[in-house]
N, C-alpha and C positions, 0 to 999 in steps of 0.2 A: 655079665662081659665087664671088665673091668676098664674104665676111661682114664685116659693119660692127661693129667691137666697140664696145661700151658701157663707160662707166665714170662712177662718181659722184665728185663732187667735194665733200670734206669740208673746211671751213676750220679751222685749229688756231691759237688765238691764245690766248697766256696774259697774264692782266691782274696787276700787281702794284702795290704801292702807291708813292706818289710821296715824293721825300726833300727837295723843294722846301720852303722855309720859308714859303711863302705858304699861307695857310689853307684847308683842304677840309674838307667835311663827312664824318663817320665814314661808312663804308660807299659812299663815291664815288670810290674809286680810279680814278686816270687810266687808260684803256684804249685799245687800238688794235683795231680790229675790222674782219675782212674779211667781206663780204657778197655773195653771188650769187643771181641769181634760176635759174639752172641748176643742176640737180641732176643729170640724167644728159646727157651729150653722148656725140656719136659721133667717132671717130677722124677726122681732118682738118678737124672742125668749131672754130669759135671760140666762146669765152664770155668775159663779162666779171666782173670782181671790183671792188667798190669797197672803197677803204681809207678808213676814218673814224676820227675820235678822239672821246672822250667823256669827261666829267668832268674837263675841262682845267683845271688850277689856274691857269694862265697860263704862258706860255712866249715866249722871243724867238727860239729854234731849234727845230727838229725834224728828227730823222734817223731814217729808218726803212730796215730792211734787208728785203728780200722775196726770196723762190725768184723767180728770172726763168726760167731754162732748167735743164731735167734730163731725166732719160729718158722722161718722161711727157708733158709739154707745154712749150710754148716761149713765152716773152713775146713779142709781137708790137707792141704799143703800149701807151704810157702817156699818159693825158690827164690833166693839172693841173686840178683844179678850182677853184684861185686863191681858196681859202678866205679870207674876209676882204679880197679882192683883192690878196693877196700871190701872185706867181708863184713856183712852186717851181724848183729848180736840178735839172732832170731830165736825165739821160745819156740820149743817143740810141743808145748800143750797148747792145741788148737780150741780147746773147749771153754777158754774165757771169752766173756762177751766183748771186751774190748783189749784187741790184741794189740802189742807194741811192736813196732819195726824200729830198730835203732841201728846208727851207724855213727862211728868216731873216725873222722877222715885225718885227723893228725894227732899222734899220742901226746905230742908236747902242747897242741893246741894253739900253735903259732903260725901256721900257714892255713890259709883258706881253700877250700876245694870248690871251685866254681863250674864243675861239670854239671851237666845237665842230661835227661834221659831217664830210662827205666831202671829203677833201683830193686823192683821185686816183681815177681809175678805171683799171684793168689790164686788158688784153685778150690772152688767151691762145689757143694753139692746141693742140688734142690731136694728139700725134705719131700717125704711122701705125704700125700694128703693137702700139699699147699693148694689153696684155691686160685683159680686164675684172677690175674691181677698184675698189677706192676709195683715192684719192690725196689727199693734203694739200699745202696750200699755206702756206707758214710765214711769219710777219712778225715782226720784233723790232724794238724801239727800241733806237736806239745811245744809251744813258743818257749816255755820256761827250761826246756832242756836242748832246744835247737839256737845255736848261736854262732857267732862268726869269731875269728881269733882276737878282735878286740874285748871279746866279753859281751858284746850286745846282742839281744835276741834277733832272730830272724824268723818270720811268721810268713809260712808257706799256705797260710789259709787253714 
C-alpha cells in the first residue's frame, strides 16, 4: 500500500530597510512577501504561492530571486500579475535553482512606480518521496538591480 506523505509549507522572507533617497515613513520598510493558502500538501500535488511587495517607496526596476527547483518541490509555472499594467520578464526555464523575476516599470527610468500588491503567482509541485516535514521557499531582492528613478538601490529584503 502506497502511503502519501504530507508536508507543511512555511514561507521565509526577510524584510530590510530601503536605501533609496525617496522618502518613506518610519516603520514602513519595503518588503517582499510570499503567501499561500496551502498549509499541508501531499507528494505529487501542486500549490500556489503569491509574491507581493509592500511599502514600495518607488522603483523603476524590480528583480527578485526565488527558489525554483530543489529536492522537495519543483516550480512548474509562473503567472505575471502585471502590476500597474507592466509585464514582467519571466524566464520559461523553471529548472534553474534560482529563478529570476524581473520588471522594468519605466523604459526611460525617470518615473517611479509606487504600486503595492501581488506581482506574480508561482505554482509548485511537491516531489514524490519527500519526507514528512516543514520546508521553506526563499525569496530575495536583487538590490543591485532594484532601484528608484534617482538611481539609488531599493532593497525589499
